[in-house]
C-alpha positions in Angstrom: 58.2 116.0 100.6 59.2 114.1 97.5 63.0 113.4 97.0 64.9 112.7 93.7 68.6 111.6 93.6 69.5 112.7 90.0 72.7 112.1 88.3 74.1 113.8 85.4 76.2 111.8 83.2 78.1 112.3 79.9 81.1 111.8 77.7 83.7 114.2 78.4 83.4 117.8 77.2 79.4 117.4 76.5 78.8 120.2 78.9 77.3 118.2 82.1 79.0 120.6 84.5 77.8 123.6 82.7 74.2 122.1 82.9 74.6 121.5 86.6 75.4 125.2 87.1 72.8 126.2 85.1 70.0 124.0 86.9 71.3 125.3 90.2 71.1 129.0 89.0 67.5 128.6 87.5 66.2 127.0 90.5 67.6 129.9 92.8 70.1 127.5 94.5 72.9 129.8 93.5 72.9 133.5 93.0 75.8 133.7 90.4 76.8 131.1 87.5 80.2 129.6 87.6 82.2 128.1 84.5 84.3 125.4 84.0 86.9 127.6 82.1 86.8 130.0 85.2 87.4 126.9 87.6 84.6 128.2 89.9 81.8 125.8 89.4 79.9 124.2 92.5 80.7 120.6 91.6 84.3 120.6 90.2 85.9 121.7 93.4 89.2 120.0 93.3 92.3 122.0 92.0 93.1 119.3 89.5 89.5 119.3 88.2 89.7 123.1 87.6 93.0 122.7 86.1 91.9 120.0 83.5 88.4 121.2 83.0 87.0 117.8 83.7 85.1 116.0 86.4 87.2 113.3 88.5 85.3 113.0 91.6 81.4 112.8 92.1 80.1 116.0 93.7 76.9 116.6 95.5 74.6 119.7 95.2 70.8 120.1 96.1 67.9 122.2 95.0 64.0 122.4 95.3 61.4 122.7 93.0 57.9 123.1 94.5 57.4 119.9 96.6 60.5 118.2 95.1 63.8 118.1 96.7 66.6 117.2 94.3 69.9 115.7 95.2 71.8 116.3 92.1 75.2 114.3 91.5 77.9 115.2 89.0 79.8 112.3 88.0 83.1 111.9 86.2 83.0 111.7 82.4 86.2 110.1 81.6 86.5 106.3 81.2 89.4 105.8 83.6 86.9 106.8 86.5 84.1 104.5 85.7 84.2 103.0 89.0 83.3 106.4 90.6 80.4 106.7 88.1 79.3 103.1 88.9 79.3 103.6 92.5 77.1 106.7 92.1 74.6 104.9 89.6 73.5 102.7 92.4 72.4 105.7 94.5 70.2 107.1 91.7 66.5 107.3 91.3 67.0 108.7 87.8 69.3 110.4 85.5 70.1 113.0 82.8 72.3 112.0 80.0 74.0 115.0 78.3 74.8 114.6 74.6 76.7 117.1 72.6 74.7 118.3 69.5 78.0 118.3 67.4 79.8 115.0 68.5 76.5 113.0 69.0 76.6 109.8 70.7 80.2 108.9 71.7 82.0 106.1 73.3 81.3 106.9 76.8 77.9 107.8 76.3 77.4 104.2 75.2 79.1 102.7 78.2 76.9 105.0 80.6 73.6 104.3 78.9 74.3 100.5 79.1 75.1 100.9 82.9 71.7 102.7 83.4 69.9 100.2 81.4 71.6 97.3 83.4 70.5 98.8 86.7 67.2 99.7 85.5 67.5 103.6 86.1 65.2 105.9 84.1 66.8 108.7 82.3 66.2 111.9 80.0 68.6 112.9 77.4 69.7 116.7 76.9 71.1 117.5 73.7 73.6 120.5 74.5 75.5 123.0 72.4 72.8 123.5 69.7 74.2 126.9 69.1 77.6 125.4 67.7 78.5 125.1 64.1 77.7 121.6 63.1 75.1 121.0 65.5 72.2 118.6 65.1 69.2 117.6 67.0 66.8 115.3 65.2 69.8 113.6 63.7 71.1 113.0 67.1 67.9 111.7 68.3 67.7 109.1 65.5 71.4 108.2 66.3 70.3 107.5 70.1 67.7 105.2 68.9 70.0 103.3 66.5 73.4 103.4 68.7 71.9 102.9 72.2 69.0 100.5 71.8 66.5 103.1 73.4 63.4 104.6 72.3 63.7 108.3 72.4 61.0 110.9 71.7 61.9 114.4 70.9 60.2 116.7 73.3 61.3 120.0 71.7 61.7 121.8 68.5 65.1 123.6 67.6 65.5 126.7 65.4 68.2 128.3 63.8 70.4 125.3 65.0 74.0 125.7 64.7 73.9 129.5 65.2 74.4 132.0 68.0 70.7 132.7 67.8 69.5 129.0 68.2 66.3 128.6 70.1 64.2 125.7 71.5 60.7 125.3 72.6 58.6 122.5 73.7 56.4 120.3 71.4 52.6 121.0 71.8 51.2 117.5 72.5 47.7 118.8 72.3 47.8 119.2 68.6 49.2 117.4 65.7 52.1 116.5 64.8 53.1 116.4 68.4 50.0 114.7 69.6 50.2 111.8 67.0 53.9 111.3 67.6 53.6 110.9 71.2 50.7 108.6 70.9 52.4 106.5 68.6 55.3 106.1 71.0 53.0 105.3 73.9 50.6 103.1 72.4 53.4 100.5 71.6 53.4 99.6 75.3 49.8 100.5 76.2 46.8 98.6 74.7 44.3 100.7 76.4 45.9 104.0 74.9 46.0 102.3 71.6 42.2 101.5 71.6 41.3 105.1 72.6 43.9 106.6 70.0 42.1 104.5 67.3 38.3 104.8 68.4 37.9 107.8 71.0 41.0 110.2 70.6 39.3 112.7 72.5 39.8 110.8 75.6 43.6 111.3 75.2 44.1 114.6 77.2 47.4 116.0 77.8 47.3 115.2 81.3 46.5 111.5 80.6 49.4 111.6 78.0 51.7 113.1 80.4 51.0 110.6 83.2 51.4 107.6 80.5 54.7 109.2 79.5 55.8 109.4 83.1 55.1 105.8 83.8 56.8 104.4 80.8 59.7 106.7 81.5 59.9 105.4 84.9 59.8 101.7 83.5 62.7 102.6 81.1 60.3 102.1 78.1 60.8 105.6 76.6 63.3 108.3 77.1 62.3 112.0 76.4 65.0 114.1 74.4 65.3 117.8 75.2 67.7 120.2 73.6 69.1 123.6 74.3 72.4 125.6 75.5 73.7 124.9 79.0 75.7 128.0 79.1 72.9 130.5 77.9 70.1 128.6 79.5 68.1 127.8 76.3 66.0 124.8 76.7 66.6 124.4 80.5 63.3 125.5 82.0 61.7 122.8 79.6 64.2 120.2 81.0 63.5 121.1 84.5 59.8 120.7 84.0 60.5 117.2 82.6 62.7 116.3 85.8 59.7 117.5 87.9 56.8 115.7 86.2 58.4 112.7 84.3 61.0 111.2 86.6 60.1 109.0 89.4 60.6 110.3 92.8 60.4 108.8 96.6 58.8 109.7 99.7 61.1 108.4 102.4 60.2 108.0 106.0 62.3 110.2 108.6 60.7 107.9 111.3 61.6 104.4 110.0 65.0 102.5 110.7 68.1 104.2 109.8 69.3 102.9 106.4 71.7 104.2 103.7 75.1 103.8 102.2 78.3 105.4 102.1 79.4 106.3 98.7 82.4 108.7 99.1 85.1 109.3 101.8 87.4 112.5 101.8 89.5 114.2 104.5 88.7 117.5 106.1 91.1 120.4 106.7 92.3 118.7 110.0 92.6 115.2 108.3 89.7 113.7 109.9 87.7 111.5 107.8 84.2 112.6 106.4 81.8 110.0 104.7 79.0 110.8 102.5 76.0 109.1 103.4 72.9 108.7 101.3 70.2 108.3 103.9 67.1 106.2 102.6 65.2 105.9 105.9 65.4 107.2 109.3 67.1 110.2 111.2 70.7 110.5 112.0 71.8 112.8 114.9 75.0 114.5 116.0 76.4 112.7 118.9 74.4 109.6 118.0 75.4 106.2 116.8 75.4 104.5 113.4 75.9 100.7 112.8 78.5 100.0 110.2 79.6 96.6 109.1 82.5 96.9 111.5 80.6 97.9 114.6 79.0 100.8 116.1 80.5 104.4 115.2 79.5 107.8 117.1 78.7 110.8 114.8 80.8 113.8 115.7 79.5 116.3 113.0 76.7 116.3 110.4 76.5 118.4 107.3 73.6 118.3 104.8 73.5 119.2 101.2 70.7 121.6 100.7 69.6 124.8 98.7 73.0 124.7 96.7 75.1 124.7 99.7 76.5 122.4 102.6 74.9 123.4 105.9 76.0 122.2 109.4 73.0 120.3 111.1 72.3 118.8 114.3 70.5 115.9 112.2 70.0 114.5 108.8 66.8 113.0 107.5 65.7 110.3 105.1 66.2 111.5 101.5 69.0 113.6 102.3 72.6 113.3 101.5 74.9 114.2 104.3 78.6 114.7 105.2 79.2 112.8 108.3 82.3 113.0 110.8 83.5 110.4 113.4 83.2 107.3 111.3 86.8 106.4 111.3 86.3 102.9 110.2 83.8 103.8 107.2 84.6 102.4 103.9 83.0 103.2 100.6 80.4 100.7 99.9 79.5 100.4 103.6 75.5 99.8 104.1 74.4 101.8 107.4 71.7 100.1 109.5 70.8 97.0 111.5 71.8 94.8 108.7 75.3 96.6 107.7 77.4 95.1 105.1 79.4 96.3 101.9 78.0 96.2 98.3 81.3 97.1 97.0 82.9 93.5 96.5 82.4 92.1 93.1 80.3 94.9 91.8 82.8 96.5 89.5 85.1 95.3 86.7 88.4 95.2 88.1 91.2 97.6 87.0 93.4 96.0 84.4 96.6 98.1 85.1 99.2 98.3 87.8 102.2 100.8 88.3 104.8 101.1 91.0 104.9 104.4 92.7 108.0 105.8 94.6 108.8 109.5 95.7 111.4 111.5 94.0 112.8 112.3 97.3 113.4 109.1 99.3 113.0 110.9 102.8 109.4 111.2 101.6 108.5 107.6 101.4 106.4 107.6 104.6 104.4 110.7 103.5 103.6 109.2 100.2 102.4 105.9 101.9 100.2 108.0 104.0 98.8 109.8 100.9 98.4 106.9 99.0 96.3 105.4 102.0 94.0 108.5 101.9 93.6 108.4 98.2 92.7 104.5 98.4 90.0 105.4 100.9 88.6 107.6 98.3 88.9 105.1 95.5 89.3 101.5 97.2 89.7 99.9 93.6 92.9 101.5 93.1 94.2 98.9 95.6 97.3 100.2 97.2 99.7 97.2 97.6 102.9 97.6 99.8 105.6 95.3 101.2 105.8 95.2 104.9 108.1 98.3 105.5 106.2 100.2 102.6 109.5 100.7 100.5 107.5 99.4 97.5 104.1 100.7 96.6 102.0 99.6 94.0 98.4 101.0 92.6 95.7 99.6 90.4 94.7 101.5 87.5 91.8 101.8 84.8 93.8 104.0 82.7 96.9 106.4 82.1 94.8 109.6 82.7 93.9 108.3 86.1 97.7 107.8 86.8 98.3 111.4 85.9 95.5 112.4 87.8 96.8 110.8 91.0 100.3 112.0 90.2 99.2 115.6 89.9 96.9 115.4 93.2 99.9 114.0 95.3 101.8 117.0 94.1 99.0 119.7 94.7 97.4 118.3 97.9 100.3 116.6 99.5 103.3 118.3 98.1 104.8 115.0 97.1 106.4 114.8 93.6 105.8 111.0 93.0 107.5 108.9 90.1 105.4 106.5 88.4 106.8 103.4 86.5 105.4 102.1 83.2 102.0 100.6 83.7 101.9 96.8 83.4 98.8 94.4 82.7 97.5 92.8 86.0 97.4 89.1 85.5 95.5 86.5 87.7 96.0 82.9 88.6 93.3 80.2 88.2 93.2 76.9 89.9 93.2 74.0 87.4 92.8 71.1 89.7 91.9 69.8 93.3 94.8 70.0 95.7 95.2 69.7 99.7 97.4 70.6 102.6 97.9 69.4 106.0 100.2 70.3 108.9 99.6 68.6 112.2 100.2 70.2 115.5 103.4 68.9 117.6 104.6 67.0 114.3 107.7 68.1 112.4 108.1 70.5 110.5 105.3 72.2 111.8 106.3 75.1 114.5 102.9 76.4 115.3 100.5 75.2 118.1 97.7 74.4 115.4 96.5 71.7 113.1 95.2 73.1 109.6 94.0 71.1 106.6 92.7 72.8 103.5 91.5 71.6 100.1 91.2 73.7 97.1 89.4 73.5 93.8 88.4 75.6 90.8 85.1 77.4 90.8 83.2 78.3 87.6 84.8 81.3 85.8 83.7 84.8 87.2 82.0 83.2 90.6 84.9 84.5 92.6 86.5 83.0 95.8 84.6 80.8 98.4 85.3 79.5 101.8 83.6 76.6 103.6 84.2 74.7 106.8 84.0 70.9 106.7 84.6 70.6 110.4 82.9 70.7 113.7 83.0 74.3 114.5 82.4 73.7 118.2 85.8 72.2 118.8 87.7 75.6 118.8 87.3 79.3 119.9 85.4 81.1 116.9 88.4 83.5 116.9 90.6 80.7 115.5 88.1 80.1 112.7 88.0 83.8 111.8 91.6 83.8 111.8 91.8 81.0 109.1 89.2 82.3 106.9 90.7 85.7 107.0 94.1 84.6 106.3 92.8 82.4 103.6 91.5 85.4 101.8 94.5 87.4 102.4 97.1 84.6 101.2 94.9 84.2 97.9 96.1 87.8 96.8 99.4 86.2 95.8 99.4 82.8 94.5 102.2 80.5 93.2 103.4 83.1 90.7 102.5 86.2 92.8 99.1 87.0 91.2 95.9 86.9 92.8 94.1 83.6 92.7 90.5 83.9 91.3 87.4 81.7 91.2 88.8 79.1 93.9 87.1 77.3 96.6 88.8 76.6 99.9 87.5 74.1 102.2 88.9 73.7 105.8 89.0 70.1 106.4 91.0 69.6 109.6 91.7 71.6 112.7 92.9 71.2 116.3 94.4 73.3 119.0 96.2 73.0 122.3 94.4 74.6 125.1 95.3 77.2 126.7 98.6 77.6 124.6 97.3 78.0 121.1 96.3 81.5 119.8 94.8 82.9 116.7 98.4 84.1 115.6 99.4 80.2 115.4 96.5 79.9 112.8 97.1 83.1 111.0 100.8 81.8 110.7 100.3 78.5 109.6 97.5 79.0 107.2 99.5 80.4 104.2 101.8 77.4 104.4 99.0 74.9 104.2 97.2 76.9 101.6 100.4 77.1 99.6 100.8 73.5 99.7 97.3 72.8 98.5 97.6 75.4 95.8 100.9 73.9 94.7 99.3 70.4 94.7 96.2 71.7 92.4 98.5 74.0 90.3 97.3 77.1 88.7 97.5 78.7 85.4 98.2 82.5 84.7 95.3 84.2 82.9 95.4 87.7 81.4 92.3 90.4 80.9 90.4 90.3 77.9 88.3 93.2 76.9 85.3 93.5 74.6 85.9 96.5 72.1 83.7 98.6 70.0 85.6 100.3 67.2 84.2 103.0 65.0 86.4 104.5 62.1 85.8 105.8 58.6 85.3 103.3 55.9 88.5 104.5 54.2 90.5 103.7 57.3 89.0 100.2 57.7 91.9 98.3 55.8 94.7 100.0 57.9 92.7 99.2 61.4 92.2 95.8 60.4 95.8 95.1 59.9 96.4 96.8 63.1 93.8 94.7 64.8 95.3 91.7 63.3 98.9 92.5 64.3 97.4 93.1 68.1 96.0 89.6 68.2 92.3 90.9 68.4 89.6 88.8 67.1 86.8 90.7 65.3 83.5 89.0 65.7 81.3 91.6 63.6 81.9 94.4 61.3 79.0 96.9 60.2 79.4 99.6 57.5 76.8 102.2 57.3 77.0 105.8 56.1 80.6 105.7 55.6 81.3 104.4 59.2 82.7 101.2 59.8 81.6 99.6 63.3 83.8 96.6 64.5 83.2 94.7 67.6 85.4 91.8 69.1 87.8 90.8 71.9 91.3 91.8 72.5 93.7 91.7 75.1 93.9 94.3 77.8 97.8 94.6 76.9 96.9 95.5 73.6 94.1 98.1 74.3 96.4 101.0 75.2 98.5 100.5 72.1 95.5 100.5 70.0 94.4 103.8 71.6 97.9 105.3 70.7 97.8 104.5 67.0 94.3 104.9 66.4 94.2 108.7 65.8 96.9 108.3 63.1 95.1 105.5 61.4 91.8 107.0 61.2 92.6 110.8 60.7 91.5 111.5 64.3 88.0 110.2 63.5 88.2 106.7 65.2 86.5 106.0 68.4 87.6 102.9 70.5 85.3 101.8 73.6 86.5 98.8 75.4 85.3 97.0 78.7 86.8 94.2 80.8 85.2 91.0 79.7 86.9 87.9 81.2 90.1 86.4 82.0 91.7 84.0 79.5 94.9 81.8 79.9 98.0 83.7 78.7 99.4 83.1 75.3 103.1 84.0 76.1 105.5 83.1 78.7 104.1 84.3 81.9 105.9 86.6 84.2 106.0 86.4 88.0 104.9 89.2 90.1 106.9 90.8 92.7 105.7 90.0 96.2 104.9 92.7 98.9 105.0 90.3 102.0 106.4 87.1 103.4 106.5 84.3 100.5 104.7 80.8 101.9 105.8 79.1 98.7 109.3 79.5 100.2 108.9 77.8 103.6 112.3 78.7 105.1 112.3 82.2 104.3 108.6 82.7 105.3 109.3 81.4 108.5 112.3 83.5 109.0 110.3 86.6 107.9 107.5 86.2 110.2 109.2 85.2 113.3 
């Protein structure tokens, strides 16, 4: 049996959840259509999703077409949840990008398509809502080619577009003009087809052209564009045919070694952890064991997605997506199998905002901490940060909508009315020199039974932190070295000014212990002091996040927008004007992005579109602020020692 992991991606309100419902209904996976307005769709199952009418968390459903099993994954469309989207993209064999026939290519459409291209994921396009006033089809196809840097080909003809009786049907590729249009697209990348198109066109049968089209779709060279109305089903049967014949599928082996990845965590009714596993090889059985990065875990329950529903099973086979119980130490990003590791670290642009959270009722502080722990399991990049007694809690965010959603989720799912402070930009520290620190056992002022020497030095921008041991690793128990390395990683989360230290190399240059008295706790307690001394010697600078922006506004609004950009300190690298629309590209600090989003509608008459994404960190131009610490401060030796003893 062939399998296909298929994602549906779109800008907010393009209609991807409605399309998901229609695909399930038309393939017989569900007997009744749900609606976004009615709050009864298969994929938007969270109360907050139904309330807001937007997808917040990725959801999985499955359906079958002949010999093809499709795992359909509905993804968030709002940019505040881009990390959730990128996690899902890594599971996909292919995708459908939904574009509104009225709004056309939008900001998030460009972000999503670039992500698909970066990961080499083939995709089809479905132009939805052709029955709406102002709808376009061929113009949208042209915009896709121009704005997304892809090679789209129209697979359908739309009639009575923009009216309630709008219809669509497939273009006949066996006769002109469909035959010539398809051949012209395919021959650009196929010299054999080009020769036959010129000298022997009779050899170019519909079956051969379909095979050539499927090959080029799989290689990301061509992107077929369908059109229709998801709500009524217009054009959906043709899209289903394209999914079955043009998108690349897999035939995974259930007899191979167990391999897969965990891409989502949620809690069951009794609070138990449930892990979503994309199984790419082998078979998992209930009461069997799975190898995680943290060690073996026993499977206590298995639920498999199939035929539109979730079914309890005794096993799950390669090609299926299963919800697994019993994996108490599982984390999003864990690879399952003999070489288990995590793919999460370093894969996604970091959140650039932070907010402090507190309960409206102080007595609910503990309950809030537990709830936020659960939410951080579901989205590790919100990065829950607390002090030792959890009296202060901080979350990392991608945007203000994400904050509102978390606040509403805490109230709806946990009954906690939480107060969120104004969001601030997350800064970082970067080492600017080389520094070292050394504490020697039995030598004042070192109170620990350990010797540690560390050297820090800067690494190239964007390469992350690294750790190396420049000592003989055989002179101490392995647990002591592990304690040092883990504590170095933890200590770098708060540098001299309290911000995370990035792009830093730490080398262990000296160690010694006293057997049998020394313990791993001695090395964990001493490492922050030595590392603090090394960082102080090397010195750090505070850097702020810089985002690359793309701004579209009517030409009439360009002067006001340019003034606003200048006031925000943005640097504009390129300005293009076409068809009355000005496109500006450049760099701006993350601190100014939210302000720009607030003023843009007023400056552009509501027609402006701002797209931005994290690009790099740069030394801050204003007086830097320190960050409140949530743990003992090794840069204040006396208070640090008092706090840990």
